[in-house]
C-alpha positions in Angstrom: 97.7 84.7 74.8 97.7 86.3 78.2 95.1 84.8 80.5 92.6 87.4 81.8 92.9 88.1 85.5 90.0 87.9 87.9 89.8 90.4 90.8 88.4 88.8 94.0 87.1 91.7 96.1 87.0 90.5 99.7 85.0 92.5 102.2 85.8 92.8 105.9 83.8 90.3 108.0 82.6 93.3 110.0 80.6 94.6 107.0 78.8 93.1 104.0 79.5 92.7 100.3 77.7 96.0 99.5 81.0 97.5 100.5 82.4 96.4 97.1 79.3 96.4 94.9 79.6 99.9 93.4 83.4 99.5 93.1 82.9 96.2 91.3 80.6 97.9 88.8 83.2 100.6 88.1 86.0 98.1 87.7 83.9 96.0 85.3 83.2 99.1 83.2 86.9 99.5 83.0 87.3 96.0 81.6 88.2 94.1 84.7 86.8 90.6 85.6 85.5 90.9 89.1 84.0 88.5 91.7 82.6 89.7 95.0 82.1 86.9 97.6 79.8 87.3 100.5 81.1 86.4 104.0 77.7 86.9 105.5 76.8 84.4 108.2 80.1 82.5 107.8 81.1 83.2 111.4 77.8 81.6 112.6 79.3 78.2 111.7 81.9 78.7 114.4 85.7 78.2 114.2 88.1 78.0 112.5 87.0 81.5 111.5 89.9 82.5 109.2 89.8 79.3 107.3 86.0 79.4 106.9 86.1 82.9 105.7 88.9 82.0 103.2 87.0 79.0 101.9 83.8 81.1 101.4 85.8 83.7 99.5 87.5 81.2 97.3 84.2 79.3 96.7 82.8 82.4 95.0 85.3 81.9 92.2 83.9 78.4 91.5 80.3 79.7 91.7 81.1 82.4 89.2 82.8 79.9 86.9 86.0 81.9 87.1 89.2 80.1 86.1 92.7 81.3 85.7 94.9 83.9 87.5 93.4 85.8 90.5 94.4 88.9 92.3 93.0 89.2 95.8 91.8 92.6 96.9 90.9 93.0 100.5 89.5 96.0 102.3 89.8 96.8 106.0 89.7 93.7 108.2 89.9 91.5 105.1 93.6 92.3 104.8 94.3 89.7 107.5 92.3 87.1 105.5 94.2 87.3 102.2 97.0 84.9 103.0 94.4 82.2 104.0 92.4 83.0 100.9 95.5 82.7 98.7 96.2 79.3 100.4 92.8 78.0 99.2 93.0 79.6 95.8 96.4 78.0 95.3 98.7 78.7 92.3 96.1 80.8 90.6 96.6 83.5 93.3 99.0 85.9 91.5 99.0 88.9 93.9 97.3 90.8 96.7 96.1 94.4 97.0 95.3 95.8 100.4 92.8 98.7 100.4 92.8 100.7 103.6 93.3 97.3 105.2 95.0 95.8 108.2 98.1 93.8 107.4 98.4 90.0 107.7 99.3 88.9 111.3 100.0 85.1 111.0 100.0 83.3 114.3 98.4 86.3 116.1 94.8 87.2 116.8 93.3 90.6 115.9 93.2 91.4 119.6 96.9 90.7 119.8 97.5 93.5 117.2 94.9 96.0 118.3 95.6 98.9 120.8 94.8 97.9 124.4 92.2 100.7 124.7 90.2 99.3 121.7 90.5 95.8 123.0 89.0 96.8 126.3 86.3 98.9 124.7 85.1 96.0 122.5 85.3 93.4 125.2 83.1 95.7 127.3 80.6 96.1 124.5 80.1 92.3 123.9 76.8 90.7 124.8 76.3 87.0 124.9 79.7 86.6 123.3 79.0 88.8 120.3 79.9 92.3 119.4 77.4 94.9 118.3 77.4 95.9 114.6 80.4 97.9 113.4 78.4 101.2 113.2 77.7 101.0 116.9 81.3 101.1 117.8 81.4 104.8 117.1 79.2 107.9 117.5 76.4 107.8 114.9 77.8 110.9 113.1 80.9 108.9 112.1 79.0 106.6 109.6 76.7 109.5 108.7 79.8 111.5 107.5 81.3 108.5 105.7 78.0 107.7 103.9 76.0 110.9 103.6 73.4 109.3 101.2 70.7 108.0 103.6 69.6 105.2 101.3 73.1 103.9 100.8 73.8 104.2 104.5 70.6 102.3 105.4 71.6 99.4 103.0 75.1 99.4 104.4 74.0 99.2 108.0 71.4 96.5 107.2 74.3 94.1 106.2 76.4 94.6 109.4 76.7 91.4 111.4 77.1 90.8 115.1 80.3 88.8 115.1 81.4 86.4 117.8 84.1 87.9 120.1 85.9 84.6 119.5 86.6 85.8 115.9 88.9 88.5 117.3 90.6 86.1 119.7 91.4 83.4 117.1 95.0 83.4 115.8 95.3 83.8 112.1 96.7 80.8 110.3 100.5 80.8 110.2 100.7 80.8 106.4 103.1 82.9 104.3 102.0 86.1 102.5 102.6 86.8 98.8 106.1 87.9 97.9 106.7 91.7 98.3 106.7 92.2 94.6 103.2 90.7 94.4 101.7 92.9 97.1 100.4 96.5 96.9 98.7 98.8 99.3 96.1 101.5 98.5 95.7 103.9 101.4 92.4 105.8 101.5 92.3 107.4 105.0 94.7 108.7 107.6 93.7 106.0 110.0 95.7 103.6 107.9 98.9 105.6 107.5 100.7 103.2 109.8 99.7 100.2 107.8 100.8 102.0 104.5 104.1 102.9 106.1 104.7 99.3 107.2 103.8 98.1 103.7 106.5 100.4 102.3 109.0 99.0 104.7 108.1 95.5 103.5 108.9 96.6 99.9 105.3 96.8 98.7 104.0 99.3 96.1 102.0 101.9 98.0 99.5 104.4 96.6 97.9 107.1 98.7 94.5 108.7 98.1 93.2 111.5 100.3 89.8 110.0 100.7 88.0 108.1 103.5 87.6 104.5 104.6 84.4 103.8 102.6 85.4 105.8 99.5 84.7 102.7 97.4 81.0 103.4 98.0 81.1 107.1 97.5 83.8 107.6 94.9 84.0 104.2 93.1 85.4 105.5 89.8 88.3 107.3 91.6 89.2 104.3 93.7 88.8 101.9 90.8 91.7 103.8 89.1 93.9 103.3 92.1 93.0 99.7 92.5 93.6 99.0 88.7 97.1 100.6 88.9 97.9 98.5 92.0 96.7 95.3 90.2 98.9 96.1 87.2 101.9 96.7 89.6 101.6 93.3 91.2 100.9 91.3 88.1 103.7 92.9 86.1 106.3 92.3 88.8 
């Protein structure tokens, strides 16, 4: 008998678990087992940030009583966390799906990998060692366009933390990623074309949707199909 797989949907530390909530419902309707951890307030405990985020994500499996094989699914900034999460989950981690996500950068900080202009912009926005919420990094119309439903947008913004600048300066743990055959990439927006192309160079399965970065909130059924196909690809490899 084949053990059922649990999908661990990890949100970026820059946002909240609502990012995955509607997607989780859609995936469950499709017969998937899903756990959505919350990384809220984890950064307030201080460093090591990556390992603390990874421990919080993995702990959600225990709280949910989920045993057996797990596929890690990370969105946006959570992509860099997935190797550390896999390290905590251990042998049960059977694959990783990156959804419009940055790629792992073991041994380097997020600032090391970000464009210089963005690094300087964010450093200039920091107050008392913390960055403003993610929605304040851009003109207000950007999030308005991504989340046109006012109620949903209000709930999304309410979860956005003010992360310590030190999170972006800490090197990611130097731990190996999953084998190429166990990794897949779901590209949602043009901003992540470069990451999708690099994923292809690494030999990962890549699926492209012409959507936007928060399409899991606005088109959950459509994105659930893409994620489900990616999960099948990494678990059948």
